TILO-811566 format. One record per residue (C-alpha): z, y, x; residue number from 1; residue in one letter. Coordinates in nm, 2 decimals, always signed. Example, Ala and Ser with C-alpha at 12.3 -4.5 7.8 and 13.67 -1.06 7.14 Angstrom:
# residues 2
{pz=+0.78; py=-0.45; px=+1.23; kedren=1; zapa=A}
{pz=+0.71; py=-0.11; px=+1.37; kedren=2; zapa=S}
//
This chain:
# residues 298
{pz=-4.54; py=-8.98; px=-6.13; kedren=1; zapa=X}
{pz=-4.87; py=-9.03; px=-6.30; kedren=2; zapa=X}
{pz=-4.98; py=-9.41; px=-6.25; kedren=3; zapa=X}
{pz=-5.35; py=-9.36; px=-6.24; kedren=4; zapa=X}
{pz=-5.60; py=-9.20; px=-6.01; kedren=5; zapa=X}
{pz=-5.96; py=-9.14; px=-6.13; kedren=6; zapa=X}
{pz=-6.27; py=-9.23; px=-5.95; kedren=7; zapa=X}
{pz=-6.36; py=-8.87; px=-5.89; kedren=8; zapa=X}
{pz=-6.03; py=-8.79; px=-5.75; kedren=9; zapa=X}
{pz=-6.04; py=-9.09; px=-5.53; kedren=10; zapa=X}
{pz=-6.41; py=-9.03; px=-5.39; kedren=11; zapa=X}
{pz=-6.29; py=-8.67; px=-5.32; kedren=12; zapa=X}
{pz=-6.00; py=-8.81; px=-5.11; kedren=13; zapa=X}
{pz=-6.20; py=-9.04; px=-4.92; kedren=14; zapa=X}
{pz=-6.49; py=-8.79; px=-4.85; kedren=15; zapa=X}
{pz=-6.23; py=-8.54; px=-4.73; kedren=16; zapa=X}
{pz=-6.08; py=-8.80; px=-4.48; kedren=17; zapa=X}
{pz=-5.74; py=-8.81; px=-4.66; kedren=18; zapa=X}
{pz=-5.55; py=-9.12; px=-4.56; kedren=19; zapa=X}
{pz=-5.56; py=-9.36; px=-4.86; kedren=20; zapa=X}
{pz=-5.47; py=-9.73; px=-4.84; kedren=21; zapa=X}
{pz=-5.71; py=-9.91; px=-5.10; kedren=22; zapa=X}
{pz=-5.57; py=-10.25; px=-5.20; kedren=23; zapa=X}
{pz=-5.81; py=-10.50; px=-5.39; kedren=24; zapa=X}
{pz=-5.60; py=-10.74; px=-5.61; kedren=25; zapa=X}
{pz=-5.91; py=-10.96; px=-5.71; kedren=26; zapa=X}
{pz=-5.73; py=-11.23; px=-5.92; kedren=27; zapa=X}
{pz=-5.71; py=-11.43; px=-6.25; kedren=28; zapa=X}
{pz=-5.55; py=-11.71; px=-6.35; kedren=29; zapa=X}
{pz=-5.73; py=-12.04; px=-6.31; kedren=30; zapa=X}
{pz=-5.99; py=-11.87; px=-6.10; kedren=31; zapa=X}
{pz=-5.92; py=-11.93; px=-5.73; kedren=32; zapa=X}
{pz=-6.21; py=-11.73; px=-5.60; kedren=33; zapa=X}
{pz=-6.07; py=-11.37; px=-5.58; kedren=34; zapa=X}
{pz=-6.11; py=-11.35; px=-5.20; kedren=35; zapa=X}
{pz=-6.48; py=-11.45; px=-5.23; kedren=36; zapa=X}
{pz=-6.55; py=-11.18; px=-5.48; kedren=37; zapa=X}
{pz=-6.36; py=-10.93; px=-5.26; kedren=38; zapa=X}
{pz=-6.58; py=-11.07; px=-4.95; kedren=39; zapa=X}
{pz=-6.90; py=-11.02; px=-5.16; kedren=40; zapa=X}
{pz=-6.83; py=-10.66; px=-5.30; kedren=41; zapa=X}
{pz=-6.53; py=-10.40; px=-5.24; kedren=42; zapa=X}
{pz=-6.45; py=-10.04; px=-5.20; kedren=43; zapa=X}
{pz=-6.52; py=-9.94; px=-4.85; kedren=44; zapa=X}
{pz=-6.22; py=-9.98; px=-4.64; kedren=45; zapa=X}
{pz=-6.01; py=-10.18; px=-4.90; kedren=46; zapa=X}
{pz=-5.77; py=-10.46; px=-4.80; kedren=47; zapa=X}
{pz=-5.77; py=-10.80; px=-4.99; kedren=48; zapa=X}
{pz=-5.42; py=-10.87; px=-5.15; kedren=49; zapa=X}
{pz=-5.37; py=-11.23; px=-5.27; kedren=50; zapa=X}
{pz=-5.14; py=-11.20; px=-5.59; kedren=51; zapa=X}
{pz=-5.04; py=-11.57; px=-5.57; kedren=52; zapa=X}
{pz=-4.91; py=-11.56; px=-5.21; kedren=53; zapa=X}
{pz=-4.82; py=-11.20; px=-5.14; kedren=54; zapa=X}
{pz=-4.71; py=-11.06; px=-5.48; kedren=55; zapa=X}
{pz=-4.50; py=-11.36; px=-5.62; kedren=56; zapa=X}
{pz=-4.27; py=-11.62; px=-5.48; kedren=57; zapa=X}
{pz=-4.38; py=-11.98; px=-5.54; kedren=58; zapa=X}
{pz=-4.33; py=-12.11; px=-5.91; kedren=59; zapa=X}
{pz=-3.98; py=-12.23; px=-5.95; kedren=60; zapa=X}
{pz=-3.76; py=-12.40; px=-6.21; kedren=61; zapa=X}
{pz=-3.59; py=-12.14; px=-6.40; kedren=62; zapa=X}
{pz=-3.79; py=-11.83; px=-6.26; kedren=63; zapa=X}
{pz=-4.12; py=-11.87; px=-6.42; kedren=64; zapa=X}
{pz=-4.49; py=-11.92; px=-6.28; kedren=65; zapa=X}
{pz=-4.49; py=-11.58; px=-6.06; kedren=66; zapa=X}
{pz=-4.13; py=-11.51; px=-5.95; kedren=67; zapa=X}
{pz=-4.10; py=-11.15; px=-5.79; kedren=68; zapa=X}
{pz=-4.15; py=-11.18; px=-5.41; kedren=69; zapa=X}
{pz=-3.85; py=-11.19; px=-5.19; kedren=70; zapa=X}
{pz=-3.81; py=-10.83; px=-5.04; kedren=71; zapa=X}
{pz=-3.86; py=-10.92; px=-4.70; kedren=72; zapa=X}
{pz=-4.17; py=-11.14; px=-4.74; kedren=73; zapa=X}
{pz=-4.31; py=-10.84; px=-4.96; kedren=74; zapa=X}
{pz=-4.25; py=-10.60; px=-4.69; kedren=75; zapa=X}
{pz=-4.41; py=-10.83; px=-4.43; kedren=76; zapa=X}
{pz=-4.70; py=-10.86; px=-4.65; kedren=77; zapa=X}
{pz=-4.72; py=-10.46; px=-4.70; kedren=78; zapa=X}
{pz=-4.72; py=-10.39; px=-4.32; kedren=79; zapa=X}
{pz=-5.00; py=-10.67; px=-4.32; kedren=80; zapa=X}
{pz=-5.20; py=-10.44; px=-4.56; kedren=81; zapa=X}
{pz=-5.14; py=-10.14; px=-4.31; kedren=82; zapa=X}
{pz=-4.89; py=-9.94; px=-4.51; kedren=83; zapa=X}
{pz=-4.71; py=-9.65; px=-4.33; kedren=84; zapa=X}
{pz=-4.44; py=-9.43; px=-4.45; kedren=85; zapa=X}
{pz=-4.59; py=-9.15; px=-4.67; kedren=86; zapa=X}
{pz=-4.92; py=-9.32; px=-4.75; kedren=87; zapa=X}
{pz=-5.10; py=-9.27; px=-5.07; kedren=88; zapa=X}
{pz=-5.18; py=-9.62; px=-5.19; kedren=89; zapa=X}
{pz=-5.46; py=-9.70; px=-5.46; kedren=90; zapa=X}
{pz=-5.46; py=-10.05; px=-5.62; kedren=91; zapa=X}
{pz=-5.78; py=-10.19; px=-5.82; kedren=92; zapa=X}
{pz=-5.92; py=-10.50; px=-5.96; kedren=93; zapa=X}
{pz=-6.22; py=-10.60; px=-6.17; kedren=94; zapa=X}
{pz=-6.04; py=-10.69; px=-6.46; kedren=95; zapa=X}
{pz=-5.91; py=-10.37; px=-6.61; kedren=96; zapa=X}
{pz=-5.60; py=-10.36; px=-6.35; kedren=97; zapa=X}
{pz=-5.44; py=-10.63; px=-6.53; kedren=98; zapa=X}
{pz=-5.37; py=-10.80; px=-6.19; kedren=99; zapa=X}
{pz=-5.34; py=-10.48; px=-5.99; kedren=100; zapa=X}
{pz=-5.08; py=-10.35; px=-6.18; kedren=101; zapa=X}
{pz=-4.85; py=-10.62; px=-6.04; kedren=102; zapa=X}
{pz=-4.90; py=-10.45; px=-5.71; kedren=103; zapa=X}
{pz=-4.84; py=-10.11; px=-5.85; kedren=104; zapa=X}
{pz=-4.51; py=-10.20; px=-6.03; kedren=105; zapa=X}
{pz=-4.38; py=-10.39; px=-5.70; kedren=106; zapa=X}
{pz=-4.45; py=-10.10; px=-5.48; kedren=107; zapa=X}
{pz=-4.29; py=-9.86; px=-5.73; kedren=108; zapa=X}
{pz=-3.99; py=-10.12; px=-5.75; kedren=109; zapa=X}
{pz=-3.99; py=-10.08; px=-5.37; kedren=110; zapa=X}
{pz=-3.95; py=-9.70; px=-5.37; kedren=111; zapa=X}
{pz=-4.32; py=-9.60; px=-5.33; kedren=112; zapa=X}
{pz=-4.40; py=-9.30; px=-5.57; kedren=113; zapa=X}
{pz=-4.74; py=-9.25; px=-5.44; kedren=114; zapa=X}
{pz=-4.90; py=-9.55; px=-5.54; kedren=115; zapa=X}
{pz=-5.17; py=-9.56; px=-5.81; kedren=116; zapa=X}
{pz=-5.42; py=-9.77; px=-6.02; kedren=117; zapa=X}
{pz=-5.77; py=-9.68; px=-6.01; kedren=118; zapa=X}
{pz=-5.86; py=-9.61; px=-6.35; kedren=119; zapa=X}
{pz=-6.12; py=-9.86; px=-6.46; kedren=120; zapa=X}
{pz=-6.10; py=-10.04; px=-6.14; kedren=121; zapa=X}
{pz=-6.41; py=-10.17; px=-5.95; kedren=122; zapa=X}
{pz=-6.64; py=-10.15; px=-6.28; kedren=123; zapa=X}
{pz=-6.56; py=-9.75; px=-6.30; kedren=124; zapa=X}
{pz=-6.67; py=-9.73; px=-5.93; kedren=125; zapa=X}
{pz=-6.98; py=-9.92; px=-5.97; kedren=126; zapa=X}
{pz=-7.06; py=-9.71; px=-6.29; kedren=127; zapa=X}
{pz=-7.02; py=-9.39; px=-6.07; kedren=128; zapa=X}
{pz=-7.30; py=-9.51; px=-5.82; kedren=129; zapa=X}
{pz=-7.05; py=-9.49; px=-5.53; kedren=130; zapa=X}
{pz=-7.09; py=-9.72; px=-5.22; kedren=131; zapa=X}
{pz=-6.96; py=-10.04; px=-5.19; kedren=132; zapa=X}
{pz=-6.90; py=-10.28; px=-4.89; kedren=133; zapa=X}
{pz=-6.90; py=-10.65; px=-4.79; kedren=134; zapa=X}
{pz=-6.71; py=-10.88; px=-4.55; kedren=135; zapa=X}
{pz=-6.31; py=-10.87; px=-4.47; kedren=136; zapa=X}
{pz=-6.11; py=-10.54; px=-4.37; kedren=137; zapa=X}
{pz=-5.84; py=-10.60; px=-4.12; kedren=138; zapa=X}
{pz=-5.62; py=-10.30; px=-4.08; kedren=139; zapa=X}
{pz=-5.39; py=-10.19; px=-3.80; kedren=140; zapa=X}
{pz=-5.06; py=-10.32; px=-3.89; kedren=141; zapa=X}
{pz=-4.83; py=-10.08; px=-4.08; kedren=142; zapa=X}
{pz=-4.45; py=-10.01; px=-4.04; kedren=143; zapa=X}
{pz=-4.36; py=-9.94; px=-4.38; kedren=144; zapa=X}
{pz=-3.97; py=-10.00; px=-4.49; kedren=145; zapa=X}
{pz=-3.94; py=-10.11; px=-4.83; kedren=146; zapa=X}
{pz=-3.65; py=-10.15; px=-5.06; kedren=147; zapa=X}
{pz=-3.62; py=-10.31; px=-5.42; kedren=148; zapa=X}
{pz=-3.45; py=-10.24; px=-5.74; kedren=149; zapa=X}
{pz=-3.61; py=-9.88; px=-5.84; kedren=150; zapa=X}
{pz=-3.75; py=-10.03; px=-6.14; kedren=151; zapa=X}
{pz=-3.55; py=-10.18; px=-6.45; kedren=152; zapa=X}
{pz=-3.55; py=-10.56; px=-6.48; kedren=153; zapa=X}
{pz=-3.40; py=-10.79; px=-6.74; kedren=154; zapa=X}
{pz=-3.33; py=-11.17; px=-6.73; kedren=155; zapa=X}
{pz=-3.35; py=-11.41; px=-6.99; kedren=156; zapa=X}
{pz=-3.01; py=-11.33; px=-7.15; kedren=157; zapa=X}
{pz=-3.08; py=-10.97; px=-7.16; kedren=158; zapa=X}
{pz=-3.41; py=-11.06; px=-7.32; kedren=159; zapa=X}
{pz=-3.25; py=-11.27; px=-7.60; kedren=160; zapa=X}
{pz=-3.02; py=-10.98; px=-7.67; kedren=161; zapa=X}
{pz=-3.27; py=-10.69; px=-7.62; kedren=162; zapa=X}
{pz=-3.42; py=-10.68; px=-7.98; kedren=163; zapa=X}
{pz=-3.08; py=-10.60; px=-8.12; kedren=164; zapa=X}
{pz=-3.07; py=-10.27; px=-7.93; kedren=165; zapa=X}
{pz=-3.42; py=-10.18; px=-7.84; kedren=166; zapa=X}
{pz=-3.78; py=-10.27; px=-7.86; kedren=167; zapa=X}
{pz=-3.89; py=-10.60; px=-7.68; kedren=168; zapa=X}
{pz=-4.30; py=-10.61; px=-7.63; kedren=169; zapa=X}
{pz=-4.50; py=-10.93; px=-7.59; kedren=170; zapa=X}
{pz=-4.80; py=-10.82; px=-7.39; kedren=171; zapa=X}
{pz=-4.99; py=-11.16; px=-7.44; kedren=172; zapa=X}
{pz=-5.27; py=-11.20; px=-7.66; kedren=173; zapa=X}
{pz=-5.21; py=-11.22; px=-8.04; kedren=174; zapa=X}
{pz=-5.29; py=-11.59; px=-8.08; kedren=175; zapa=X}
{pz=-5.04; py=-11.70; px=-7.79; kedren=176; zapa=X}
{pz=-4.75; py=-11.46; px=-7.96; kedren=177; zapa=X}
{pz=-4.82; py=-11.63; px=-8.28; kedren=178; zapa=X}
{pz=-4.82; py=-11.97; px=-8.13; kedren=179; zapa=X}
{pz=-5.19; py=-12.07; px=-8.25; kedren=180; zapa=X}
{pz=-5.26; py=-12.19; px=-7.88; kedren=181; zapa=X}
{pz=-5.06; py=-12.24; px=-7.56; kedren=182; zapa=X}
{pz=-5.27; py=-12.28; px=-7.23; kedren=183; zapa=X}
{pz=-5.02; py=-12.31; px=-6.98; kedren=184; zapa=X}
{pz=-4.66; py=-12.30; px=-7.10; kedren=185; zapa=X}
{pz=-4.48; py=-12.60; px=-7.26; kedren=186; zapa=X}
{pz=-4.40; py=-12.45; px=-7.60; kedren=187; zapa=X}
{pz=-4.60; py=-12.20; px=-7.79; kedren=188; zapa=X}
{pz=-4.49; py=-11.88; px=-7.99; kedren=189; zapa=X}
{pz=-4.27; py=-11.58; px=-7.86; kedren=190; zapa=X}
{pz=-3.91; py=-11.47; px=-7.80; kedren=191; zapa=X}
{pz=-3.73; py=-11.43; px=-8.13; kedren=192; zapa=X}
{pz=-3.74; py=-11.06; px=-8.22; kedren=193; zapa=X}
{pz=-4.05; py=-10.94; px=-7.99; kedren=194; zapa=X}
{pz=-4.31; py=-10.74; px=-8.13; kedren=195; zapa=X}
{pz=-4.67; py=-10.83; px=-8.03; kedren=196; zapa=X}
{pz=-4.85; py=-10.57; px=-7.83; kedren=197; zapa=X}
{pz=-5.17; py=-10.71; px=-7.64; kedren=198; zapa=X}
{pz=-5.22; py=-10.54; px=-7.33; kedren=199; zapa=X}
{pz=-5.60; py=-10.55; px=-7.37; kedren=200; zapa=X}
{pz=-5.53; py=-10.28; px=-7.63; kedren=201; zapa=X}
{pz=-5.44; py=-10.03; px=-7.36; kedren=202; zapa=X}
{pz=-5.79; py=-10.00; px=-7.26; kedren=203; zapa=X}
{pz=-6.09; py=-9.83; px=-7.41; kedren=204; zapa=X}
{pz=-6.43; py=-10.03; px=-7.42; kedren=205; zapa=X}
{pz=-6.51; py=-9.90; px=-7.10; kedren=206; zapa=X}
{pz=-6.20; py=-10.05; px=-6.90; kedren=207; zapa=X}
{pz=-6.03; py=-9.71; px=-6.86; kedren=208; zapa=X}
{pz=-5.68; py=-9.65; px=-6.99; kedren=209; zapa=X}
{pz=-5.67; py=-9.49; px=-7.35; kedren=210; zapa=X}
{pz=-5.58; py=-9.13; px=-7.33; kedren=211; zapa=X}
{pz=-5.21; py=-9.07; px=-7.30; kedren=212; zapa=X}
{pz=-5.19; py=-8.94; px=-7.67; kedren=213; zapa=X}
{pz=-5.36; py=-9.25; px=-7.81; kedren=214; zapa=X}
{pz=-5.11; py=-9.46; px=-7.60; kedren=215; zapa=X}
{pz=-4.82; py=-9.27; px=-7.74; kedren=216; zapa=X}
{pz=-4.96; py=-9.32; px=-8.10; kedren=217; zapa=X}
{pz=-5.00; py=-9.71; px=-8.04; kedren=218; zapa=X}
{pz=-4.66; py=-9.76; px=-7.89; kedren=219; zapa=X}
{pz=-4.49; py=-9.53; px=-8.15; kedren=220; zapa=X}
{pz=-4.66; py=-9.77; px=-8.41; kedren=221; zapa=X}
{pz=-4.50; py=-10.05; px=-8.26; kedren=222; zapa=X}
{pz=-4.15; py=-9.91; px=-8.28; kedren=223; zapa=X}
{pz=-4.10; py=-9.69; px=-7.95; kedren=224; zapa=X}
{pz=-3.90; py=-9.39; px=-7.99; kedren=225; zapa=X}
{pz=-3.75; py=-9.16; px=-7.74; kedren=226; zapa=X}
{pz=-3.38; py=-9.30; px=-7.68; kedren=227; zapa=X}
{pz=-3.51; py=-9.65; px=-7.78; kedren=228; zapa=X}
{pz=-3.49; py=-9.88; px=-7.48; kedren=229; zapa=X}
{pz=-3.82; py=-10.04; px=-7.43; kedren=230; zapa=X}
{pz=-3.86; py=-10.38; px=-7.23; kedren=231; zapa=X}
{pz=-4.20; py=-10.59; px=-7.18; kedren=232; zapa=X}
{pz=-4.28; py=-10.96; px=-7.09; kedren=233; zapa=X}
{pz=-4.61; py=-11.17; px=-7.10; kedren=234; zapa=X}
{pz=-4.68; py=-11.49; px=-6.96; kedren=235; zapa=X}
{pz=-4.56; py=-11.47; px=-6.61; kedren=236; zapa=X}
{pz=-4.49; py=-11.10; px=-6.55; kedren=237; zapa=X}
{pz=-4.80; py=-10.99; px=-6.41; kedren=238; zapa=X}
{pz=-4.97; py=-10.85; px=-6.72; kedren=239; zapa=X}
{pz=-4.65; py=-10.70; px=-6.84; kedren=240; zapa=X}
{pz=-4.66; py=-10.46; px=-6.54; kedren=241; zapa=X}
{pz=-5.00; py=-10.33; px=-6.72; kedren=242; zapa=X}
{pz=-4.80; py=-10.26; px=-7.01; kedren=243; zapa=X}
{pz=-4.53; py=-10.07; px=-6.82; kedren=244; zapa=X}
{pz=-4.79; py=-9.86; px=-6.69; kedren=245; zapa=X}
{pz=-4.94; py=-9.78; px=-7.02; kedren=246; zapa=X}
{pz=-4.60; py=-9.69; px=-7.16; kedren=247; zapa=X}
{pz=-4.55; py=-9.46; px=-6.85; kedren=248; zapa=X}
{pz=-4.85; py=-9.29; px=-6.95; kedren=249; zapa=X}
{pz=-4.74; py=-9.27; px=-7.32; kedren=250; zapa=X}
{pz=-4.41; py=-9.12; px=-7.20; kedren=251; zapa=X}
{pz=-4.20; py=-9.41; px=-7.23; kedren=252; zapa=X}
{pz=-4.00; py=-9.60; px=-6.96; kedren=253; zapa=X}
{pz=-3.98; py=-9.97; px=-6.99; kedren=254; zapa=X}
{pz=-3.80; py=-10.25; px=-6.83; kedren=255; zapa=X}
{pz=-3.99; py=-10.57; px=-6.70; kedren=256; zapa=X}
{pz=-3.88; py=-10.95; px=-6.79; kedren=257; zapa=X}
{pz=-4.03; py=-11.09; px=-6.45; kedren=258; zapa=X}
{pz=-3.97; py=-11.45; px=-6.59; kedren=259; zapa=X}
{pz=-4.14; py=-11.38; px=-6.90; kedren=260; zapa=X}
{pz=-4.25; py=-11.67; px=-7.15; kedren=261; zapa=X}
{pz=-4.31; py=-11.90; px=-6.86; kedren=262; zapa=X}
{pz=-3.94; py=-11.90; px=-6.78; kedren=263; zapa=X}
{pz=-3.84; py=-11.87; px=-7.13; kedren=264; zapa=X}
{pz=-4.03; py=-12.16; px=-7.28; kedren=265; zapa=X}
{pz=-3.93; py=-12.38; px=-6.98; kedren=266; zapa=X}
{pz=-3.56; py=-12.35; px=-7.12; kedren=267; zapa=X}
{pz=-3.49; py=-12.60; px=-7.42; kedren=268; zapa=X}
{pz=-3.18; py=-12.41; px=-7.48; kedren=269; zapa=X}
{pz=-3.37; py=-12.11; px=-7.58; kedren=270; zapa=X}
{pz=-3.54; py=-12.06; px=-7.92; kedren=271; zapa=X}
{pz=-3.88; py=-12.00; px=-7.99; kedren=272; zapa=X}
{pz=-4.05; py=-11.81; px=-8.26; kedren=273; zapa=X}
{pz=-4.39; py=-11.87; px=-8.42; kedren=274; zapa=X}
{pz=-4.61; py=-11.68; px=-8.65; kedren=275; zapa=X}
{pz=-4.68; py=-11.30; px=-8.69; kedren=276; zapa=X}
{pz=-4.34; py=-11.15; px=-8.75; kedren=277; zapa=X}
{pz=-4.10; py=-11.07; px=-8.47; kedren=278; zapa=X}
{pz=-3.87; py=-11.32; px=-8.60; kedren=279; zapa=X}
{pz=-4.13; py=-11.60; px=-8.68; kedren=280; zapa=X}
{pz=-4.19; py=-11.81; px=-8.95; kedren=281; zapa=X}
{pz=-3.97; py=-12.09; px=-8.78; kedren=282; zapa=X}
{pz=-3.78; py=-12.13; px=-8.46; kedren=283; zapa=X}
{pz=-3.83; py=-12.41; px=-8.23; kedren=284; zapa=X}
{pz=-3.55; py=-12.49; px=-7.99; kedren=285; zapa=X}
{pz=-3.73; py=-12.79; px=-7.83; kedren=286; zapa=X}
{pz=-4.08; py=-12.94; px=-7.82; kedren=287; zapa=X}
{pz=-4.42; py=-12.81; px=-7.79; kedren=288; zapa=X}
{pz=-4.54; py=-12.58; px=-8.09; kedren=289; zapa=X}
{pz=-4.89; py=-12.57; px=-8.01; kedren=290; zapa=X}
{pz=-5.18; py=-12.72; px=-7.85; kedren=291; zapa=X}
{pz=-5.35; py=-12.64; px=-7.51; kedren=292; zapa=X}
{pz=-5.63; py=-12.42; px=-7.51; kedren=293; zapa=X}
{pz=-5.79; py=-12.07; px=-7.58; kedren=294; zapa=X}
{pz=-5.76; py=-11.77; px=-7.37; kedren=295; zapa=X}
{pz=-5.51; py=-11.72; px=-7.10; kedren=296; zapa=X}
{pz=-5.31; py=-11.41; px=-7.04; kedren=297; zapa=X}
{pz=-5.10; py=-11.38; px=-6.73; kedren=298; zapa=X}
//
């Protein structure tokens, strides 16, 4: 299923009165004001989704900063957003869908095929001159039944072995992959064998996803091929979902490592590579390979 819906198609659905559940996932690491931004301005009828509280379990040792939510809790949250069986769901944010992709992935994993990212997010809606609303939206509770397990995932053991049999992509910014900086995790660098593939490069300058053909060329240049298993990680499993969506647009399926580097780097028994190459210029089994500072990927 195509993971994107463009502004014109969404506006047409809304104008025609076609039932569409709009979910606003305004969130960024280190910025607790997502709900305030939503209350000030959002798509008409959109319901706010709290990524930290509703799209993740609390951080836990051995599970990373944003563990996948427990299935029943996620179902309860989805019912609170008003979801019913058969709904078309469109998620968006104001950061290139880097946060909204987490919701897209979770609903796909829960068996919902008709969930989309609004291509370009809030910025694209604004640019089209379409109306915005303010204040909270409280929907009638839904009755959706959700499962889990429709999307492939891997754990740390599988991530360690993945480069020997497939392609492991690191969706964080290049400076974090290399280990130049590490603003949040205890060790800097990357999983040995992983290839640097910053998720920001999935987007054009206007915040829209690159055309499918361009994404295909991008991932092929990084080593993706038909028949080669692909897996993705990031800092805590959020931005990696954006990479999964981009790979799907390019014609590749990909597994997600939910614990990502926040889990990996907290385990002193697991090696960390630094430098620009997959195997790194050096491996550091313990300690901190870089100072805190620089930009933060999710």
